[in-house]
C-alpha positions as CSV (number, residue, x, y, z in Angstrom):
1,M,-13.1,10.8,-3.9
2,I,-10.6,8.9,-1.8
3,F,-7.4,7.9,-3.2
4,D,-5.2,5.0,-2.4
5,I,-2.1,6.9,-3.3
6,H,-1.8,10.6,-3.3
7,I,1.5,12.2,-4.9
8,F,2.5,15.8,-4.2
9,I,5.2,17.3,-6.5
10,C,6.7,20.5,-5.5
11,T,6.3,23.0,-8.3
12,N,7.2,26.1,-6.3
13,Q,9.2,28.8,-8.2
14,R,10.9,31.4,-6.5
15,S,12.2,34.6,-8.0
16,G,14.8,37.2,-6.7
17,T,16.2,34.8,-4.2
18,E,19.4,32.6,-4.1
19,K,17.2,29.7,-2.5
20,L,16.6,26.9,-4.8
21,S,13.1,25.9,-5.7
22,C,11.9,22.6,-7.1
23,G,9.7,24.2,-10.0
24,E,12.8,25.7,-11.5
25,T,14.6,22.3,-11.7
26,H,11.7,20.4,-13.3
27,G,8.8,20.1,-11.0
28,L,6.2,20.5,-13.8
29,T,7.9,17.9,-16.0
30,L,7.8,15.4,-13.0
31,V,4.0,16.0,-12.5
32,A,3.5,15.3,-16.2
33,E,5.6,12.1,-16.2
34,F,4.1,10.7,-13.0
35,K,0.6,11.2,-14.8
36,K,1.7,9.7,-17.9
37,Q,3.2,6.6,-16.5
38,L,0.5,6.0,-13.8
39,K,-2.1,6.2,-16.5
40,N,-0.1,3.8,-18.8
41,S,0.3,1.2,-15.9
42,N,-3.3,0.3,-15.6
43,L,-2.9,0.0,-11.8
44,N,-5.9,-1.2,-9.7
45,L,-5.3,1.7,-7.5
46,K,-7.0,5.2,-7.2
47,T,-4.1,7.6,-7.6
48,R,-3.7,11.2,-7.8
49,V,-0.9,13.5,-8.7
50,N,-1.0,16.9,-7.6
51,K,1.3,20.0,-8.0
52,S,2.2,21.3,-4.7
53,G,3.5,24.5,-3.2
54,C,6.7,24.6,-1.2
55,L,7.1,21.4,1.0
56,G,9.9,23.3,3.0
57,I,12.8,21.3,2.1
58,C,14.0,23.2,-0.9
59,N,17.7,22.5,-0.6
60,F,17.1,18.9,-1.4
61,G,14.6,19.3,-4.2
62,P,12.9,18.4,-6.4
63,T,10.9,17.1,-3.8
64,I,7.9,14.5,-3.7
65,A,5.6,13.5,-0.9
66,I,3.6,10.3,-1.2
67,Y,0.6,9.7,1.1
68,P,-1.0,7.9,2.9
69,E,2.7,6.8,4.0
70,G,4.1,10.3,4.4
71,I,7.3,9.4,2.5
72,F,9.3,12.3,1.1
73,Y,11.7,11.7,-1.9
74,V,14.3,14.4,-2.7
75,G,16.7,15.1,-5.6
76,V,14.1,13.4,-7.7
77,N,14.8,13.3,-11.6
78,I,12.7,12.3,-14.5
79,E,14.7,9.1,-14.7
80,D,13.4,8.1,-11.2
81,V,9.8,8.2,-11.9
82,N,9.5,4.7,-13.1
83,E,11.5,3.3,-10.2
84,I,9.4,5.1,-7.7
85,I,6.2,3.7,-9.3
86,E,7.6,0.1,-9.6
87,S,9.2,-0.1,-6.2
88,H,7.0,2.1,-4.0
89,I,3.5,2.3,-5.6
90,I,3.3,-1.3,-7.0
91,N,5.6,-3.2,-4.6
92,K,5.3,-1.0,-1.5
93,K,9.1,-0.9,-1.2
94,P,10.4,2.9,-0.8
95,V,13.3,3.9,-3.0
96,E,16.0,4.2,-0.3
97,R,18.6,6.2,-2.2
98,L,15.8,9.1,-2.7
99,L,14.4,9.1,0.8
100,L,14.7,12.2,2.8
101,K,17.2,11.6,5.7
102,Q,16.0,12.8,9.0
């Protein structure tokens, strides 16, 4: 199946290291919340939310990548899920304050 929107949420967990990991800070909770809110939104889009391994920018986590745009959001909290869905997914306007700055 081809999806209109594909959301990857880092759920990587490291042990025995000082490096941060998204899974330890609530990656799985974000996966569940995105799935719940998208299901309840009745969008006319084919969306997919996937757990992801490390996206390579751990110090900014929790990290989310949204395709086909290839946009990365960092420092995402559970309270940000609705804003990302409303602004980015529905209205096609990225949430500037959460964007990964190059």
